[in-house]
N, C-alpha and C positions, 0 to 999 in steps of 0.2 A: 186303847180299847177299854181301859179302866174308866176313863171319862165318859165314854159312850154308855157303858153299863150304869154308871152313876146317874147320868141324865135320865135314862129310862126309868130307873128306880125312883128318882126324885119326882118326875112327872107322874108316874103311875101311883105312887103312894101319897104324895104330898101336894101336888098341884100348885105349889107356891111359885111365884115368878122368879126367874133367874135370867142372867145374860151370859152368853158364851163369848169368850175371847179366844180367837185363833187366827191363823194366817189364811184360812179358807182355802187351803190347798188339798186337804184330804177329806173326802166325803162332804163337800160343801152343801149338799142337798139335805143332809140330816137335820132333823129338828127345825123344819121350815117356819114354825110358828113361834120359835124362841128368838128373842132379840139377840143380835150378834154384833160384836165389835171386832173388826178386822185390824190386826196389829201384829207386827213382827217384834217380839220382845227381845230379839237379839240387837235391835236398834234403839238406843236411848232416845234418839230424835223422834222416831216413830211413836214410842211410848209416851213421850212428853206431848207430842202433837195430838195423839188419839185419846189418851187418858186424862190429860189436862186437869190435874187436881180433883179428880172425881173421888167420891166417897162411896164405899161399899159396906154393907152389913157383914158380908163374909166373902172371902176369896178361897177357892179350892184350886190348888196347883197340882196337876196330874203329871206334868212332864218336865219340870225344872231340872236341868242337869248341870248348869254352869252358874256361878255366882253372879255374873253380869246380867243374866236373864232375870234373876230375882231382884237385883238392885234396880234395873231399868223400870220394872213394874212398880216397885214400892217407892221409888223416888218420884214417880209420876202420879200416884194415886194414894189414897188412904183407905184402910179397912179396919173394922172393929175386931174381926177374927180371921186368922189365916190358917188354912190347912194345907200342909205340904206332904205329898206322897214321896217319901224317901225310899230307902231300900234296907232290907235285912243285912246287906253287905256291910253296912256301917258297923253292925255288931259282930258280924261273922267272918269278915275277911282279914287277911294278913298280907304282908308285902309281896309274897310270891304268888298270891291268888290272882287269877285273871280279872276278878271283880274289884281289886283293890283300888284302881284308879277311879272307878265309879263311886266306891265307898268314900274316898277322899273328897270328890266333888260334891256328893250329896251331903256329907258332914259339914263342909264349908257352907253350903247353901243353908243348912239348918242353923248354923251360927249366925249367918247374915240375917236370917228371918228373926232370930232372937233379938238382934240389935234394932230392927225396924218395928216390930209388932209385939205388943205386950200380951195379947191373947192369941196363942198359937197352939195348933195341934200338929204334931209330927207323927206320921204313920210310916212305920218301917215294915212293909209286907215282905213275906218270902216270895218265891216265884209265884206269879199270879197266872192261874190257868182258867180257861173258860171261853165263853162266847166272844166272838169277834177278834180273838187273838190272831194277829197278822204275822206273828213270828214263825209259826209252824214248827216250834221247838218241841211241842208236847203232843201226846195223843192219849186219849182216854179209853180204858177198857174196864167194863164192869165197875165204874165209879172210882177207879184208880188211875192217876195220871202218871205217865211214863215219859221219859225223854224219847223223842221220836226215833223209831228204829231199834229201840233197846227194850230190855225188861227192867231197867233201872228206874225206880220210883223217883218222882220229882220231890226233892226235899231241900229246904222247907217250902211248903206249898200252901196256897190259899186259893179257894175258888173265887173268881171275880164277882159273881153274883153276891156271895156272902160279904166280900169286902165292900162292894158298892152299897149294899143295904146298911152295913155297919157304919160306913162313912156318913150316910144320910142321917142316921140316928145321932151319931156323935156331934155332927155339925149343928143339927137342930137343938141339941142340948148345950151347945157352946162349950164342949169339953176342951180341956187344954192338957198339955204334957206330951209324953211320948207313948205311942201305942205300938206294940210289937204284934203284927198280924200274921198268924199262921206258924209261929215258932216261939220258942222260949229262948231268951238271951242266956248264954253260958259264960 
């Protein structure tokens, strides 16, 4: 749902051309006027066949979870700038934390991107709340986001609309480095 908000922000504010790459399994009718590449990045053969040495100004990866997904795409195409949506768990989790496995996978993806792309932006958001969230983990009351069914505030948290608009700006400016979104590293 971060990608959907990003696409809406990009189309609304910038009107620049872009291409979507997905498996066309979820919401295939979204953004009908935007060119689309259908590819399963879990398959190195599909990536090689579909992306075949293509060159992109920028790639924005909203859903990479495993290193082979990153490797499959980056071995098949080239890009001048790569933005990867990682997780605050990279900074904030520990071995007994339920998010530790996610943190390890995301960190390994970050390191792999570093090997393949010289201009990269790593974004480590807190819990992302807002429009189109399909997880049903959160609920909002008077501008405060809570874990559904509790009065426990979601922390660290960032609104998806703010994240999407910030991503658009950072990518247009070709920013690089690590951005912590919605929290401070401790």
